[in-house]
Every structure is written in C-alpha cells, then in structure tokens.
C-alpha positions as CSV (number, residue, x, y, z in Angstrom):
1,X,19.6,-0.4,36.3
2,X,17.4,-3.1,34.9
3,X,18.6,-5.6,32.3
4,X,17.1,-5.3,28.8
5,X,14.5,-8.0,28.1
6,X,13.8,-8.7,24.4
7,X,10.3,-8.3,23.2
8,X,8.3,-11.5,23.2
9,X,4.7,-11.2,21.9
10,X,1.9,-12.7,24.0
11,X,0.6,-16.0,22.8
12,X,-2.6,-16.2,20.8
13,X,-5.4,-17.7,22.8
14,X,-7.7,-20.2,21.0
15,X,-11.5,-20.6,21.4
16,X,-10.9,-23.2,24.2
17,X,-8.6,-20.8,26.1
18,X,-5.4,-22.7,25.4
19,X,-2.5,-20.9,23.8
20,X,-2.1,-21.5,20.0
21,X,1.3,-21.9,18.5
22,X,2.4,-19.6,15.7
23,X,2.7,-22.6,13.3
24,X,-0.9,-23.6,13.9
25,X,-2.3,-20.2,12.8
26,X,-3.6,-20.1,9.2
27,X,-1.8,-17.9,6.6
28,X,-3.4,-14.5,6.2
29,X,-5.1,-13.6,2.9
30,X,-2.6,-11.1,1.4
31,X,-5.0,-9.7,-1.1
32,X,-6.7,-6.7,0.4
33,X,-9.6,-4.9,-1.2
34,X,-9.9,-1.1,-0.7
35,X,-13.0,-0.5,1.5
36,X,-16.1,0.8,-0.2
37,X,-16.1,3.7,2.3
38,X,-12.8,5.0,0.8
39,X,-14.5,5.3,-2.6
40,X,-17.4,7.2,-1.1
41,X,-15.0,9.7,0.5
42,X,-13.0,10.1,-2.7
43,X,-16.3,10.7,-4.6
44,X,-17.5,13.3,-2.1
45,X,-14.2,15.1,-2.2
46,X,-14.4,15.1,-6.0
47,X,-17.9,16.6,-6.0
48,X,-16.8,19.3,-3.4
49,X,-13.7,20.2,-5.5
50,X,-15.7,20.5,-8.7
51,X,-18.4,22.5,-6.9
52,X,-15.8,24.9,-5.5
53,X,-14.2,25.3,-9.0
54,X,-17.6,26.0,-10.5
55,X,-18.4,28.7,-7.8
56,X,-15.0,30.4,-8.4
57,X,-15.5,30.3,-12.2
58,X,-19.1,31.7,-12.0
59,X,-17.9,34.4,-9.6
60,X,-15.2,35.6,-12.0
61,X,-17.4,35.2,-15.1
62,X,-20.2,37.3,-13.6
63,X,-17.7,40.1,-12.6
64,X,-16.1,40.4,-16.1
C-alpha cells in the first residue's frame, strides 16, 4: 500500500520560465462585477416568462 502524500500545488511559472513564489504574486482584486451576459440571460428569461403568461391569459380570456 502506498503512503499518503499531502497535496502540494504546482508552482506558478513566470514569463521568463522560472517558478514564482507565492509571496511574489500580487493580491487578487476581490471586487467582482457580474458579467454583462448574465443580465442579457436574465432579461431574455424575463421576456419569455412574461410572453408565456400573456399567452396563457389571452387563451383563457378568449375561451370565457
């Protein structure tokens, strides 16, 4: 049975091909903006849902 080896991530490689230490990496920007594509999808779903409700309402209003 093999011994368990703890996970060690691979080092980041710089532009010159040398490994970059974790301390040398810049801090990530923690403010994330919601992508514009998400708003397009939400808007399209909104239009589809409103259209379906309108179709159902017109169907029942014509039958009564």
